[in-house]
C-alpha positions in Angstrom: 0.0 0.0 0.0 1.2 3.5 -0.8 1.5 6.0 2.0 -0.6 9.1 2.1 2.4 11.3 1.2 3.0 9.4 -2.0 -0.7 9.7 -2.9 -0.4 13.5 -2.5 2.8 13.6 -4.7 1.1 11.5 -7.4 -2.0 13.7 -7.3 0.1 16.8 -7.6 2.1 15.3 -10.5 -1.1 14.4 -12.2 -2.6 17.9 -11.7 0.6 19.5 -13.1 0.5 17.3 -16.2 -3.1 18.0 -16.7 -2.6 21.8 -16.5 0.4 21.5 -18.8 -1.6 19.8 -21.4 -4.4 22.3 -21.0 -2.0 25.2 -21.3 -0.5 23.6 -24.5 -3.9 23.3 -25.9 -4.8 26.9 -25.3 -1.4 28.1 -26.6 -1.4 26.1 -29.8 -4.8 24.9 -30.9 -7.0 27.5 -29.3 -4.8 30.3 -30.8 -5.1 28.7 -34.2 -8.9 28.4 -33.8 -9.2 32.1 -32.9 -7.1 33.0 -36.0 -9.4 31.0 -38.1 -12.4 33.0 -36.8 -10.9 36.2 -38.4 -12.9 37.3 -41.4 -11.6 35.5 -44.4 -12.7 38.2 -46.8 -10.7 40.9 -44.9 -7.6 38.6 -44.9 -7.8 38.3 -48.6 -8.4 42.0 -49.0 -5.0 42.7 -47.6 -3.3 40.5 -50.2 -5.4 41.2 -53.3 -5.8 44.4 -55.2 -9.6 45.0 -55.5 -12.9 43.6 -54.3 -13.6 41.7 -57.5 -10.5 39.6 -57.1 -11.4 38.9 -53.5 -14.9 37.7 -54.5 -13.5 35.5 -57.2 -11.0 34.0 -54.8 -13.7 33.3 -52.3 -15.8 31.6 -54.9 -12.9 29.4 -56.2 -11.9 28.1 -52.9 -15.4 26.8 -52.0 -17.2 23.8 -53.2 -15.9 21.2 -55.7 -15.1 23.6 -58.5 -15.8 22.2 -62.0 -16.8 18.8 -60.6 -19.7 20.5 -58.8 -21.4 21.2 -62.2 -22.0 17.5 -62.7 -25.7 16.6 -61.9 -24.6 13.6 -59.9 -22.3 15.7 -57.6 -24.5 18.8 -57.3 -25.9 17.9 -53.9 -22.4 17.0 -52.7 -21.1 20.3 -54.0 -23.8 22.1 -52.0 -22.8 20.2 -48.9 -19.1 21.1 -49.3 -20.1 24.7 -50.0 -22.3 25.0 -46.9 -19.7 23.3 -44.7 -17.3 26.2 -45.3 -14.3 23.9 -45.8 -11.8 25.3 -48.4 -10.4 22.1 -49.9 -9.9 21.3 -53.6 -11.6 18.3 -55.3 -8.2 16.6 -55.7 -7.6 16.9 -51.9 -11.0 15.3 -51.2 -10.1 12.4 -53.6 -6.8 12.0 -51.7 -8.6 11.8 -48.4 -11.0 9.3 -49.9 -8.1 7.2 -51.1 -6.2 7.2 -47.8 -9.3 6.4 -45.7 -10.3 3.7 -48.1 -6.8 2.1 -47.9 -7.1 2.1 -44.1 -10.5 0.5 -44.2 -9.3 -2.0 -46.8 -6.6 -3.2 -44.5 -9.1 -3.5 -41.7 -11.8 -5.3 -43.7 -9.2 -7.4 -45.4 -8.2 -9.0 -42.1 -11.9 -9.9 -41.6 -13.3 -10.6 -45.0 -10.2 -11.4 -47.0 -8.4 -9.1 -49.4 -10.8 -9.2 -52.3 -13.5 -7.3 -54.1 -16.0 -7.4 -51.2 -13.4 -5.8 -48.8 -12.5 -3.2 -51.4 -16.2 -2.2 -52.0 -16.9 -2.1 -48.3 -13.8 0.0 -47.7 -14.7 2.6 -50.3 -18.3 2.8 -49.0 -17.1 3.2 -45.4 -14.6 5.9 -46.4 -17.3 7.8 -48.3 -19.6 7.5 -45.3 -16.9 8.9 -43.0 -16.3 11.9 -45.3 -20.0 12.5 -45.6 -20.5 12.5 -41.9 -17.6 14.8 -41.4 -19.0 17.3 -44.0 -22.5 17.0 -42.5 -21.1 17.7 -39.0 -19.1 20.7 -40.3 -22.1 22.1 -42.1 -24.2 21.7 -38.9 -21.7 23.5 -36.8 -21.2 26.3 -39.3 -25.0 26.8 -39.5 -25.3 26.9 -35.7 -22.5 29.5 -35.6 -24.2 31.5 -38.3 -27.5 31.4 -36.4 -25.8 32.6 -33.3 -24.3 35.6 -35.2 -27.3 36.6 -37.3 -29.2 38.7 -34.7 -26.0 40.7 -33.8 -25.3 41.2 -37.5 -28.8 42.5 -38.1 -28.3 44.9 -35.2 -25.2 46.3 -36.9 -27.1 46.7 -40.1 -30.0 48.5 -38.2 -27.5 50.9 -36.6 -26.0 51.7 -40.0 -29.5 52.3 -41.5 -30.5 54.6 -38.7 -27.3 56.5 -39.1 -28.3 57.3 -42.7 -26.3 54.8 -44.7 -27.9 52.9 -47.6 -28.5 49.2 -47.2 -25.5 48.1 -49.2 -23.2 50.3 -47.0 -24.8 49.0 -43.8 -24.3 45.5 -45.1 -20.6 46.2 -45.7 -20.3 47.5 -42.1 -21.7 44.2 -40.8 -19.3 42.2 -43.0 -16.3 44.1 -41.6 -17.4 44.0 -38.0 -18.5 40.3 -37.7 -16.2 37.3 -37.7 -16.7 34.3 -39.9 -18.8 32.7 -41.1 -21.3 35.6 -41.3 -18.6 38.2 -42.0 -17.4 36.6 -45.2 -20.9 35.6 -46.4 -22.3 39.1 -45.9 -19.2 40.5 -47.5 -19.8 38.4 -50.6 -23.5 39.5 -50.6 -22.4 43.2 -50.4 -19.9 42.7 -53.2 -22.4 41.0 -55.5 -24.9 43.9 -55.0 -22.1 46.4 -55.6 -21.1 44.8 -58.9 -24.6 45.0 -60.2 -26.2 41.7 -59.4 -29.9 41.9 -58.6 -30.5 42.1 -54.9 -33.0 39.2 -54.9 -30.6 36.9 -56.8 -27.8 37.9 -54.5 -29.9 37.0 -51.4 -30.8 33.6 -53.1 -27.1 33.0 -53.5 -26.5 33.8 -49.8 -29.2 31.2 -48.8 -27.7 28.6 -51.1 -24.2 29.2 -49.7 -25.2 29.0 -46.0 -28.3 26.8 -45.9 -29.6 28.4 -42.7 -33.5 28.3 -42.7 -33.9 31.7 -41.0 -32.2 33.5 -43.9 -35.5 33.1 -45.9 -37.1 35.6 -43.4 -34.3 38.1 -44.1 -34.6 37.7 -47.9 -38.4 38.1 -47.8 -38.3 41.2 -45.6 -35.6 42.9 -47.8 -37.3 42.0 -51.0 -40.7 43.2 -49.9 -39.3 46.4 -48.6 -37.4 47.1 -51.8 -40.7 46.7 -53.8 -43.2 48.3 -51.5 -41.1 50.7 -49.4 -41.2 51.1 -45.7 -38.8 51.5 -42.8 -36.2 48.8 -43.4 -34.4 49.6 -40.1 -37.6 48.9 -38.1 -38.3 45.7 -40.1 -34.8 44.3 -39.5 -34.9 45.4 -35.8 -38.1 43.4 -35.3 -36.6 40.5 -37.3 -33.5 40.5 -35.1 -35.6 40.4 -31.9 -37.6 37.5 -33.4 -34.5 35.5 -34.3 -32.9 36.2 -30.9 -36.0 34.9 -29.1 -36.1 31.8 -31.4 -32.5 31.1 -30.5 -33.2 31.5 -26.8 -36.1 29.0 -27.1 -33.9 26.6 -29.1 -31.2 26.7 -26.4 -33.8 26.2 -23.7 -35.3 23.2 -25.4 -31.8 21.8 -25.9 -31.0 22.2 -22.2 -34.3 20.6 -21.2 -33.7 17.6 -23.5 -30.0 17.1 -22.6 -30.9 14.4 -20.1 -32.6 12.4 -22.9 -29.5 12.8 -25.2 -27.2 11.7 -22.4 -29.3 8.7 -21.7 -29.3 7.7 -25.4 -25.5 7.9 -25.5 -25.2 5.9 -22.3 -27.7 3.2 -23.2 -26.2 2.9 -26.7 -22.6 2.5 -25.5 -23.2 0.3 -22.4 -23.7 -3.1 -24.3 -20.4 -2.6 -26.2 -18.6 -1.4 -23.0 -19.8 -4.5 -21.1 -18.7 -6.8 -23.9 -15.3 -5.2 -23.9 -14.9 -5.5 -20.2 -16.0 -9.2 -20.3 -13.5 -9.9 -23.1 -10.7 -8.2 -21.1 -11.5 -10.2 -17.9 -12.2 -13.6 -19.6 -11.3 -13.6 -23.4 -12.9 -17.0 -23.9 -16.3 -16.2 -22.4 -18.2 -16.0 -25.6 -16.4 -18.9 -27.3 -18.7 -21.4 -25.6 -21.9 -19.9 -27.2 -20.7 -18.8 -30.6 -21.6 -22.2 -32.1 -25.1 -22.2 -30.7 -27.8 -21.8 -33.5 -29.5 -19.0 -31.5 -26.3 -16.9 -31.1 -26.5 -15.0 -34.5 -30.3 -14.4 -34.3 -30.0 -13.2 -30.7 -27.2 -10.8 -31.6 -29.1 -9.5 -34.7 -32.3 -9.1 -32.6 -30.4 -7.2 -29.9 -28.8 -4.8 -32.5 -32.2 -4.3 -34.1 -33.7 -3.4 -30.7 -30.8 -1.0 -30.1 -31.4 0.8 -33.4 -35.1 1.1 -32.7 -34.5 2.4 -29.2 -32.0 5.0 -30.6 -34.5 6.1 -33.2 -37.2 6.5 -30.6 -35.0 8.5 -28.2 -33.7 10.6 -31.1 -37.3 11.5 -32.0 -38.0 12.3 -28.3 -35.2 14.8 -28.0 -35.1 16.3 -31.5 -38.3 17.9 -32.7 -39.5 21.0 -34.6 -40.7 24.0 -32.6 
């Protein structure tokens, strides 16, 4: 048994190592993340000569480029565009090849190095990349939703100061961080270079994919056709979006217990199997030859999927 003094020393060493890792994270990764939040459009403006070059550069570095024009890849191009990840199509193919090779080695040990393992590896790699893009898109839209009321407040202040809508939009694009800073900057540039305001707003909705942007587009389009106090309209819209965000966060907080239960109940069977295999590796060898083993495992996984679906529907709903 260790003496109490040694336990104190070990606890202090553990705490020092933990704080060292946390400090390294804040110094390296957090600083890099904060640099990435800087408005991408403003960073390009320092390197390029005029606004048209900046807008073209922002358009080129998003999506799949020429491959996105293919009808088969149009939905994938929209997903990459709305995820905000600036990676070329060749890089995506390289990622697909590397992940497929890793899965091929894994499936080859299980299914044998043949055509079935190759097809399964490619499908698994494509699924991993798709889930990564879907998660990136979801996080970007959530960040955009957070910023939208504040950006509308900046536009309202600009309009009340006497600036036209295009200039107020430019003020918001310079004041706000990404993603909304760059997206509003592209919108302001498109309007400045003569694109119809309605079409420019449609482009914004397509680039971002945030549902509340349709309210903004409808309000601006109706005001441009019928007239009215745009500052007051956007002020009320900002209050509406902020209240909707508060409600969404409140619902998420109230449903957090259900999400945690879903994660725990989903992971517990696999954790128990892992613990049993660590304690007694041959525990399941006695029953694997039983004719009911495969149906029982299949039925259990089916019930697990059904339970996850029910719990997902319970904690994710429209409001």
